[in-house]
C-alpha positions as CSV (number, residue, x, y, z in Angstrom):
1,X,137.9,123.8,86.1
2,X,138.8,125.3,89.5
3,X,136.1,126.3,92.0
4,X,135.8,130.1,92.4
5,X,136.9,129.8,96.1
6,X,140.1,128.1,94.9
7,X,140.8,130.9,92.4
8,X,140.2,133.5,95.2
9,X,142.7,131.7,97.4
10,X,145.3,131.6,94.7
11,X,144.9,135.3,93.9
12,X,145.2,136.1,97.6
13,X,148.4,134.2,98.1
14,X,149.9,135.0,94.7
15,X,149.1,138.6,95.2
16,X,146.8,140.8,97.3
17,X,143.3,139.5,96.4
18,X,141.0,139.5,93.4
19,X,137.7,141.1,92.4
20,X,134.6,138.9,91.9
21,X,134.8,139.6,88.1
22,X,138.4,138.5,88.0
23,X,137.6,135.3,90.0
24,X,134.7,134.5,87.8
25,X,136.8,134.9,84.6
26,X,139.7,132.8,85.9
27,X,137.4,130.1,87.2
28,X,136.4,129.3,83.6
29,X,139.9,128.2,82.6
30,X,142.3,125.5,83.9
31,X,144.2,126.4,87.0
32,X,147.5,125.8,85.3
33,X,146.7,128.5,82.7
34,X,146.0,131.0,85.5
35,X,149.3,130.1,87.2
36,X,151.2,130.6,84.0
37,X,149.5,134.0,83.5
38,X,150.4,135.0,87.1
39,X,154.0,134.1,86.4
40,X,154.1,136.2,83.2
41,X,155.7,139.5,84.2
42,X,156.1,140.9,80.7
43,X,153.4,143.4,81.3
44,X,154.8,144.7,84.6
45,X,155.0,148.4,85.2
46,X,158.4,149.9,84.4
47,X,160.7,150.0,87.4
48,X,162.5,153.4,87.3
49,X,164.9,154.5,89.9
50,X,163.3,157.5,91.7
51,X,165.4,160.7,91.2
52,X,165.1,161.7,94.9
53,X,167.3,158.7,95.9
54,X,170.3,160.4,94.3
55,X,169.4,163.9,95.7
56,X,171.8,164.8,98.5
57,X,169.3,167.5,99.6
58,X,166.8,164.8,100.6
59,X,167.5,163.1,104.0
60,X,167.8,159.3,104.0
61,X,164.9,159.0,106.4
62,X,162.7,160.9,103.9
63,X,164.0,158.7,101.1
64,X,163.1,155.6,103.0
65,X,159.6,157.0,103.9
66,X,159.0,157.8,100.2
67,X,160.3,154.5,98.9
68,X,158.1,152.6,101.3
69,X,155.1,154.4,99.9
70,X,156.4,153.8,96.4
71,X,156.6,150.0,96.9
72,X,153.2,149.8,98.7
73,X,151.6,151.7,95.9
74,X,153.2,149.4,93.3
75,X,152.0,146.3,95.2
76,X,148.4,147.8,95.3
77,X,148.2,148.8,91.6
78,X,150.5,146.5,89.7
79,X,149.2,144.1,87.0
80,X,151.8,141.6,88.1
81,X,151.2,141.2,91.8
82,X,153.0,137.9,92.0
83,X,156.2,139.7,91.0
84,X,155.9,142.0,94.0
85,X,154.9,139.1,96.3
86,X,158.1,137.3,95.3
87,X,160.2,140.4,95.7
88,X,158.8,140.6,99.2
89,X,159.7,137.0,99.8
90,X,163.3,137.6,98.7
91,X,163.5,140.8,100.8
92,X,162.7,138.7,103.9
93,X,165.0,135.8,102.7
94,X,168.1,138.0,101.9
95,X,167.1,140.3,104.7
96,X,169.0,143.6,104.6
97,X,168.1,146.7,106.6
98,X,168.8,150.3,105.9
99,X,169.5,151.1,109.6
100,X,173.0,149.6,108.9
101,X,173.3,150.1,105.1
102,X,172.5,153.8,105.5
103,X,171.8,154.4,101.8
104,X,168.3,154.0,100.4
105,X,169.7,154.1,96.8
106,X,171.4,150.8,97.6
107,X,168.3,149.4,99.2
108,X,166.3,150.4,96.1
109,X,168.8,148.7,93.8
110,X,168.6,145.5,95.8
111,X,164.8,145.7,95.7
112,X,165.0,146.2,92.0
113,X,167.2,143.1,91.7
114,X,164.6,141.0,93.7
115,X,161.9,142.2,91.3
116,X,164.0,141.6,88.1
117,X,165.0,138.0,89.2
118,X,161.9,137.3,91.3
119,X,161.0,134.1,89.3
120,X,164.3,133.6,87.5
121,X,167.1,131.2,88.4
122,X,168.0,131.0,92.1
123,X,171.7,130.5,91.5
124,X,171.8,133.7,89.4
125,X,169.9,135.5,92.1
126,X,172.4,134.4,94.8
127,X,175.4,135.4,92.6
128,X,174.1,138.9,91.9
129,X,172.8,139.5,95.5
130,X,176.2,138.5,96.8
131,X,178.0,141.3,94.9
132,X,175.5,144.1,95.7
133,X,176.8,146.9,97.9
134,X,173.8,146.7,100.2
135,X,174.6,143.1,101.1
136,X,178.4,143.7,101.2
137,X,177.8,146.4,103.8
138,X,175.0,144.7,105.7
139,X,177.0,141.5,106.3
140,X,180.5,143.1,106.6
141,X,182.0,141.7,103.5
142,X,182.9,145.3,102.6
143,X,185.9,145.2,104.9
144,X,186.7,141.5,104.3
145,X,190.4,141.4,103.3
146,X,193.3,138.9,103.3
147,X,194.9,138.6,106.7
148,X,191.7,139.7,108.5
149,X,188.8,137.7,107.1
150,X,185.3,138.5,108.2
151,X,183.0,135.5,108.5
152,X,179.6,137.1,108.6
153,X,178.6,136.9,105.0
154,X,180.3,133.5,104.4
155,X,178.3,132.0,107.3
156,X,174.9,133.5,106.4
157,X,175.4,132.6,102.7
158,X,175.2,128.9,103.8
159,X,173.0,129.0,106.9
160,X,170.3,131.5,105.9
161,X,170.5,131.9,102.1
162,X,171.2,128.5,100.6
163,X,171.5,125.4,102.9
164,X,170.1,125.9,106.4
165,X,171.6,124.9,109.7
166,X,173.9,122.0,110.3
167,X,174.9,121.7,106.6
168,X,178.4,123.1,107.0
169,X,181.3,123.3,109.5
170,X,183.1,126.1,111.1
171,X,186.1,125.2,108.9
172,X,183.9,125.7,105.9
173,X,182.9,129.2,107.2
174,X,186.6,130.1,107.6
175,X,187.5,128.9,104.1
176,X,184.5,130.6,102.5
177,X,185.4,133.9,104.4
178,X,188.9,133.7,102.9
179,X,187.4,133.1,99.5
180,X,185.3,136.2,99.7
181,X,188.2,138.5,100.7
182,X,188.6,141.4,98.2
183,X,185.0,141.4,97.2
184,X,184.3,144.8,98.6
185,X,182.8,148.2,97.6
186,X,184.8,150.7,95.8
187,X,186.8,152.9,98.2
188,X,185.9,156.1,96.3
189,X,182.2,155.2,96.0
190,X,180.6,152.6,98.3
191,X,177.6,152.5,95.9
192,X,179.7,150.3,93.6
193,X,181.0,146.8,94.0
194,X,184.7,146.3,93.3
195,X,187.0,143.4,93.4
196,X,190.5,144.2,94.8
197,X,193.0,141.4,93.8
198,X,195.5,142.7,96.3
199,X,193.0,142.2,99.2
200,X,192.1,138.7,98.1
201,X,193.5,135.6,99.7
202,X,194.8,133.6,96.8
203,X,196.0,130.6,98.8
204,X,194.5,127.2,98.8
205,X,191.6,126.6,101.1
206,X,189.8,123.4,102.3
207,X,186.1,123.9,101.7
208,X,183.6,121.0,102.2
209,X,186.4,118.5,101.8
210,X,187.8,120.0,98.6
211,X,191.0,122.0,98.7
212,X,191.6,124.5,96.0
213,X,192.2,128.2,95.4
214,X,188.6,129.1,96.0
215,X,187.2,132.5,95.0
216,X,183.9,133.8,96.5
217,X,181.6,133.1,93.6
218,X,183.1,129.6,93.3
219,X,181.5,128.8,96.7
220,X,178.1,129.5,95.3
221,X,178.7,127.4,92.2
222,X,180.0,124.5,94.3
223,X,176.9,124.5,96.6
224,X,174.3,125.1,93.9
225,X,175.9,123.2,90.9
226,X,179.0,121.2,91.4
227,X,178.0,119.3,94.6
228,X,174.7,117.7,93.8
229,X,174.1,116.6,97.3
230,X,174.3,120.2,98.5
231,X,172.2,121.4,95.6
232,X,169.6,118.9,96.7
233,X,169.8,120.3,100.3
234,X,169.4,123.8,98.9
235,X,166.5,122.9,96.8
236,X,164.7,121.4,99.8
237,X,165.6,124.4,102.0
238,X,164.2,127.0,99.6
239,X,161.2,124.9,98.8
240,X,160.2,124.6,102.4
241,X,160.6,128.3,103.0
242,X,158.7,129.3,99.9
243,X,155.9,126.9,100.7
244,X,155.7,128.4,104.2
245,X,155.4,131.8,102.7
246,X,152.6,130.9,100.2
247,X,150.7,128.1,101.9
248,X,151.5,127.3,105.6
249,X,154.5,126.7,107.8
250,X,156.2,123.3,108.1
251,X,155.1,121.4,105.0
252,X,154.6,117.6,105.3
253,X,157.5,115.5,104.1
254,X,155.6,114.2,101.0
255,X,154.7,117.8,100.0
256,X,158.3,118.9,100.5
257,X,159.7,116.0,98.6
258,X,157.6,116.8,95.5
259,X,158.5,120.5,95.6
260,X,162.2,120.0,96.2
261,X,162.4,117.5,93.3
262,X,160.6,119.9,91.0
263,X,163.0,122.8,91.9
264,X,166.1,120.6,91.7
265,X,165.2,119.0,88.4
266,X,164.5,122.5,86.9
267,X,168.0,123.5,87.8
268,X,166.7,125.8,90.6
269,X,164.3,127.7,88.4
270,X,162.2,129.7,90.8
271,X,159.2,129.8,88.4
272,X,159.2,126.0,88.4
273,X,159.0,125.9,92.2
274,X,156.3,128.5,92.3
275,X,154.3,126.6,89.7
276,X,154.7,123.4,91.7
277,X,153.5,125.1,94.9
278,X,150.4,126.6,93.4
279,X,149.5,123.4,91.5
280,X,150.1,121.0,94.4
281,X,146.8,119.5,95.6
282,X,147.6,120.4,99.2
283,X,147.8,124.1,98.3
284,X,144.0,124.1,97.9
285,X,143.4,122.3,101.2
286,X,141.5,123.8,104.1
287,X,144.8,123.8,106.0
288,X,146.4,126.0,103.4
289,X,143.4,128.3,103.0
290,X,143.5,128.9,106.8
291,X,147.2,128.7,107.2
292,X,148.5,132.2,107.1
293,X,147.9,135.6,108.8
294,X,148.6,138.4,106.3
295,X,151.7,140.3,107.2
296,X,151.2,144.1,107.7
297,X,152.6,144.8,104.3
298,X,150.3,142.3,102.6
299,X,147.3,143.6,104.6
300,X,148.1,147.3,103.8
301,X,148.5,146.5,100.1
302,X,145.2,144.6,100.1
303,X,143.4,147.5,101.8
304,X,144.9,150.0,99.3
305,X,144.0,147.7,96.4
306,X,140.4,147.4,97.5
307,X,139.8,151.1,98.2
308,X,141.9,152.6,95.4
309,X,143.6,154.9,97.9
310,X,147.4,155.3,97.8
311,X,150.1,155.3,100.4
312,X,150.6,159.0,99.7
313,X,146.9,159.4,100.7
314,X,147.0,157.3,103.8
315,X,150.7,157.3,105.1
316,X,150.7,153.7,106.4
317,X,154.5,154.1,107.0
318,X,153.8,156.0,110.2
319,X,152.1,152.8,111.6
320,X,154.2,150.1,110.1
321,X,156.8,149.8,112.8
322,X,154.1,149.4,115.4
323,X,152.4,146.8,113.2
324,X,155.7,144.9,113.3
325,X,156.9,145.2,109.7
326,X,158.7,148.1,108.1
327,X,159.8,147.8,104.5
328,X,163.6,147.9,104.1
329,X,164.0,147.3,107.9
330,X,163.7,143.6,108.7
331,X,164.4,143.0,112.3
332,X,167.5,140.8,111.7
333,X,169.4,138.9,109.0
334,X,166.8,136.1,109.5
335,X,164.0,138.4,108.3
336,X,160.4,138.3,109.7
337,X,158.5,135.5,111.4
338,X,155.0,134.5,110.5
339,X,151.4,134.3,111.9
340,X,151.4,134.8,115.7
341,X,154.3,137.3,115.2
342,X,151.8,139.7,113.7
343,X,149.1,139.3,116.4
344,X,150.5,141.0,119.5
345,X,148.4,143.6,121.2
346,X,150.5,146.5,119.9
347,X,150.5,145.1,116.4
348,X,146.7,144.8,116.2
349,X,146.2,148.2,117.9
350,X,148.4,149.8,115.2
351,X,146.3,148.1,112.5
352,X,143.1,149.5,114.2
353,X,144.6,153.0,114.4
354,X,145.5,153.0,110.7
355,X,142.1,151.5,109.7
356,X,140.4,154.4,111.4
357,X,142.7,156.9,109.8
358,X,142.1,155.5,106.3
359,X,138.4,155.5,107.0
360,X,138.3,159.2,107.8
361,X,140.5,159.9,104.8
362,X,138.1,158.0,102.6
363,X,135.2,159.9,104.1
364,X,136.9,163.3,103.6
365,X,137.5,162.5,99.9
366,X,133.9,161.3,99.3
367,X,135.1,157.7,98.7
368,X,133.0,156.2,101.4
369,X,129.7,157.4,100.0
370,X,130.7,155.8,96.7
371,X,132.0,152.6,98.3
372,X,129.4,151.8,100.9
373,X,126.9,154.7,101.0
374,X,124.3,152.6,99.2
375,X,124.4,150.1,102.1
376,X,122.4,152.5,104.2
377,X,119.3,151.7,102.2
378,X,119.9,147.9,102.2
379,X,118.9,145.2,104.5
380,X,121.5,144.3,107.1
381,X,122.4,141.1,105.4
382,X,122.7,142.8,102.0
383,X,124.8,145.6,103.4
384,X,127.3,143.2,105.0
385,X,127.4,141.3,101.7
386,X,128.2,144.5,99.9
387,X,131.0,145.3,102.3
388,X,132.5,141.8,101.8
389,X,132.4,142.3,98.0
390,X,134.0,145.7,98.2
391,X,136.9,144.3,100.3
392,X,137.2,141.3,98.0
393,X,136.4,138.8,100.8
394,X,135.2,135.7,99.0
395,X,133.4,133.1,101.1
396,X,133.5,134.9,104.4
397,X,133.3,132.8,107.6
398,X,129.9,132.4,109.1
399,X,131.2,133.8,112.4
400,X,132.4,137.0,110.8
401,X,129.2,137.4,108.9
402,X,127.1,136.8,112.0
403,X,129.1,139.3,114.1
404,X,128.9,142.0,111.5
405,X,125.2,141.6,110.9
406,X,124.5,141.6,114.7
407,X,126.6,144.7,115.1
408,X,125.0,146.6,112.2
409,X,121.5,145.7,113.3
410,X,122.2,147.1,116.8
411,X,123.8,150.2,115.3
412,X,120.7,150.8,113.3
413,X,118.3,150.3,116.2
414,X,120.2,152.6,118.5
415,X,118.2,155.8,118.4
416,X,121.2,157.7,119.9
417,X,123.6,156.7,117.1
418,X,124.3,158.8,114.1
419,X,122.7,156.8,111.3
420,X,125.3,157.6,108.7
421,X,128.0,156.2,111.0
422,X,126.8,152.7,110.1
423,X,128.5,152.4,106.8
424,X,131.5,154.4,108.0
425,X,132.1,152.0,110.9
426,X,131.4,149.1,108.6
427,X,134.3,150.2,106.4
428,X,136.6,150.2,109.4
429,X,135.4,146.9,110.8
430,X,135.8,145.1,107.4
431,X,139.5,146.0,107.3
432,X,139.9,144.6,110.8
433,X,137.9,141.5,110.2
434,X,139.6,138.1,110.6
435,X,138.8,137.4,106.9
436,X,141.0,140.4,105.9
437,X,143.7,139.4,108.3
438,X,143.8,135.7,107.3
439,X,144.0,135.3,103.5
């Protein structure tokens, strides 16, 4: 059976943390059983399109603000957190930003697709993503027509979405761009995909050494099905990126070999890749357990999950840009970076400001007394332990524990300090602790 600290690590990476009771329960069964349970999304909350997204009286900025809160609350409360974690992965992989799309209804529908196919077949996901208006607009395939092909989507389909760099030529990009002509949005309603035969280049095109009358979706099938060498490259590319998301960047060749083989042999079934990642021995290594800084979104969701507060209560959206990560606004088509990317001075300062805000919101609603009020009568060590438990920090580092105990002891011995501020400040400091940032 797995060690409790291994289960805690899995729940943190496959979601946003776990309670002590959850960890104890799951530690009594095989790890493979837990992984299968995490991959079972049958009990997921219903994903219903919010009515305000179709309301012309609501500004698009307000729709974005509301939908950011909606997704954060879903992450914090869902019974299937791995589904949301995977949707977040695909949001960064097929990175599309509303600042160009300009329609949050389209952004929601893309988000819903990522959730629906989060652990499905990668080929199916690529096909459906390619015909979504949000992507057509974002990468300029909307105006891609015969006689004036636009290469943006064709290039990123290969470089960023399926194969990686140096796996295609400029001639392949040109041919693929011609293949994707006519796959546009409906002239009368940009919220709908439409194929215009009159705008499609029906001539023969030489793509990756094969000359035929390629159509856009044929390009996907050739890369991910027909050409097994390219399918193998794609399997390795996605496996490396997903390992980096769940474990640590730059997996060792032996690790990557095993993951890519599992993904390829399962015909690009995403669940098979996720299962291979979580059950790989290296996933439970010290390197993996210390390998990632939580992104702002993951950190906010974890804080909300621990406290039971909502995004509507705490408005993290106001701070997310300064933290470095706004939902539905990745910085570029390449998505977000990792680790040190989140640790700039401005990023950390924004986390501190929101931590203080949520602390005072919790205090105003009486939550703090319930959460940590009892710690005022505890010993310093017990009070710090209670704070770790409340914030679902399992096996905290000795350095963090020592620093918090020293701080709390000094706080209590300061005759000029307001005594009740001890547990209030402890609430803030726990959210900002390295153990909450690295999970």
